[in-house]
Structure formats: structure tokens, C-alpha cells
C-alpha positions in Angstrom: -9.5 -29.7 -62.3 -11.5 -27.6 -59.8 -10.6 -26.0 -56.9 -12.5 -26.9 -53.8 -12.2 -25.5 -49.7 -12.5 -27.5 -47.4 -15.2 -25.7 -44.8 -14.6 -27.6 -41.7 -10.5 -26.5 -42.2 -10.4 -23.8 -45.3 -7.7 -25.9 -47.1 -7.6 -25.3 -50.9 -7.5 -28.9 -52.9 -7.6 -29.6 -56.6 -10.1 -32.1 -57.3 -11.1 -33.7 -60.9 -14.2 -33.7 -61.4 -15.2 -37.5 -61.6 -14.1 -36.9 -57.5 -16.8 -37.8 -55.1 -16.8 -35.1 -52.7 -17.0 -31.5 -52.6 -18.2 -28.7 -51.3 -21.3 -27.7 -53.3 -24.5 -30.3 -53.7 -25.0 -32.5 -56.4 -27.8 -32.2 -58.7 -29.7 -36.1 -59.4 -28.0 -36.3 -63.1 -24.1 -35.7 -61.1 -25.2 -38.2 -58.3 -27.0 -40.8 -60.2 -23.4 -41.0 -62.4 -21.5 -40.7 -59.2 -23.5 -43.7 -58.0 -22.9 -45.7 -61.3 -19.6 -45.2 -60.7 -19.0 -46.6 -57.4 -21.2 -49.4 -57.6 -19.0 -50.2 -61.2 -15.6 -50.3 -59.1 -16.6 -52.3 -56.1 -17.7 -54.8 -58.7 -14.6 -54.8 -60.2 -13.0 -54.8 -56.8 -14.9 -57.5 -56.0 -13.7 -59.4 -58.9 -10.2 -58.7 -58.7 -10.6 -59.7 -55.3 -11.8 -63.3 -56.5 -8.4 -63.5 -59.1 -6.2 -62.9 -56.5 -7.9 -65.5 -54.3 -7.4 -67.6 -57.0 -4.1 -66.6 -57.0 -2.9 -67.1 -53.7 -4.5 -70.3 -53.8 -2.2 -72.0 -56.5 0.6 -70.2 -55.4 0.0 -71.4 -51.8 -0.2 -74.6 -53.3 2.6 -75.0 -55.3 5.1 -73.8 -52.6 3.7 -77.2 -50.3 4.6 -79.0 -53.3 7.9 -78.0 -53.9 8.7 -77.8 -49.9 7.6 -81.3 -50.3 9.6 -83.0 -52.8 13.2 -81.0 -51.3 12.0 -81.9 -47.6 11.8 -85.4 -49.2 14.8 -86.1 -51.0 17.1 -84.1 -48.0 15.3 -87.2 -45.0 17.5 -89.5 -47.7 20.3 -87.9 -47.2 20.4 -85.4 -43.8 17.5 -87.5 -41.6 13.9 -86.1 -41.1 15.6 -84.0 -38.0 16.3 -81.2 -40.4 15.2 -81.8 -44.2 12.5 -79.2 -42.7 14.4 -76.7 -42.2 17.1 -77.6 -45.3 14.4 -77.5 -48.1 13.4 -74.0 -47.0 17.1 -72.7 -48.0 16.6 -74.6 -51.5 16.2 -72.4 -54.3 12.9 -73.9 -56.0 11.4 -73.9 -52.4 12.4 -70.3 -51.8 11.6 -68.8 -55.7 7.6 -70.9 -54.5 7.5 -69.2 -50.8 8.6 -65.5 -52.5 5.7 -65.9 -55.2 3.0 -67.3 -52.2 4.2 -64.3 -50.1 3.4 -62.6 -53.4 0.2 -63.4 -54.2 -0.9 -62.7 -50.9 0.5 -59.2 -51.0 -2.1 -58.9 -53.7 -4.6 -60.7 -51.6 -4.7 -58.4 -49.1 -4.5 -55.3 -51.8 -7.7 -56.7 -53.7 -9.3 -56.8 -50.7 -8.8 -53.3 -49.3 -9.7 -52.2 -52.5 -13.1 -54.1 -51.8 -13.2 -51.6 -48.1 -12.3 -48.6 -50.0 -15.1 -48.8 -52.6 -17.7 -50.1 -49.8 -16.8 -47.0 -47.5 -16.2 -44.4 -51.1 -20.8 -45.6 -51.6 -20.9 -44.9 -48.1 -19.6 -41.4 -48.2 -21.3 -40.9 -51.6 -24.9 -41.7 -50.0 -24.0 -39.5 -47.4 -23.1 -37.0 -49.9 -26.2 -37.5 -51.7 -28.3 -37.2 -48.8 -26.7 -34.2 -47.7 -27.1 -32.3 -51.8 -30.8 -33.2 -51.8 -31.5 -31.4 -48.7 -29.3 -28.2 -49.9 -30.1 -28.5 -52.4 -33.1 -28.7 -55.1 -34.2 -32.2 -56.9 -37.4 -32.3 -58.5 -38.3 -36.2 -58.3 
């Protein structure tokens, strides 16, 4: 772990050696390692987002199936006017809705990780350009 000072604010931060930003220029090998790390993390985030989307679709289908079954059962006893409202209080429907809502939260979090990786990549490219101008990259 290193301690770095923000050049603009003077704030001191403790950072891990593999963190993307710092106050010194990257040399070319450091930049390449960071670029490969960001690319790998971005690809993993996209894969995770695809899996979360599939899980959300499955949970959505399970919820609607449970709701339809409960509505069909309750229509017979209570009529169609309030059957859907009553069905939403059935334990199996509530559990399916909760699972769907949790899957939706995981899907949103996965998409946010994709956006964060994209932003990390943009920061890295900016830092790389700055490092190339500030340092001596012999290519």
C-alpha cells in the first residue's frame, strides 16, 4: 500500500499498488498491465450483467406464473373484480415478487458495474495520455 497526495487538494490517500490512478506518470509496462486489468474487469462485468438479466427474466416469469395461478383460484371464490388484489397477498406470490425484486436489484447493480468499468477505462486512457506526455516512454 502506498500513500499519495492529491495534487489539487493536497489530500493524502492510501492506495493499493494496482489502483488505476496515482500522482506519478505510468511507465509503459504499468500502463499495459492496468489496461489488461481494466479490460478483464470490463468483460467480466458484461458477462455478469448478462447472467443477471437472464436471472431477472426467469424471476419475472415465475412471479407472473404464481400470480396467474392465484388469480385463477381466487376468481372462483371472490369474483374477478378483487381476485388480482387478493392474489398479491398469497404467500407464494409474495415470495415470487420478492425474488423478482431482488433479481432486478442485482441486474441494476450489474449494469452499474459495467458503467463503472467503462468509466475506469476512460480514466485509464486519460492517465495513459498524461503519463506519456509527463514520462519518457521509449517506443
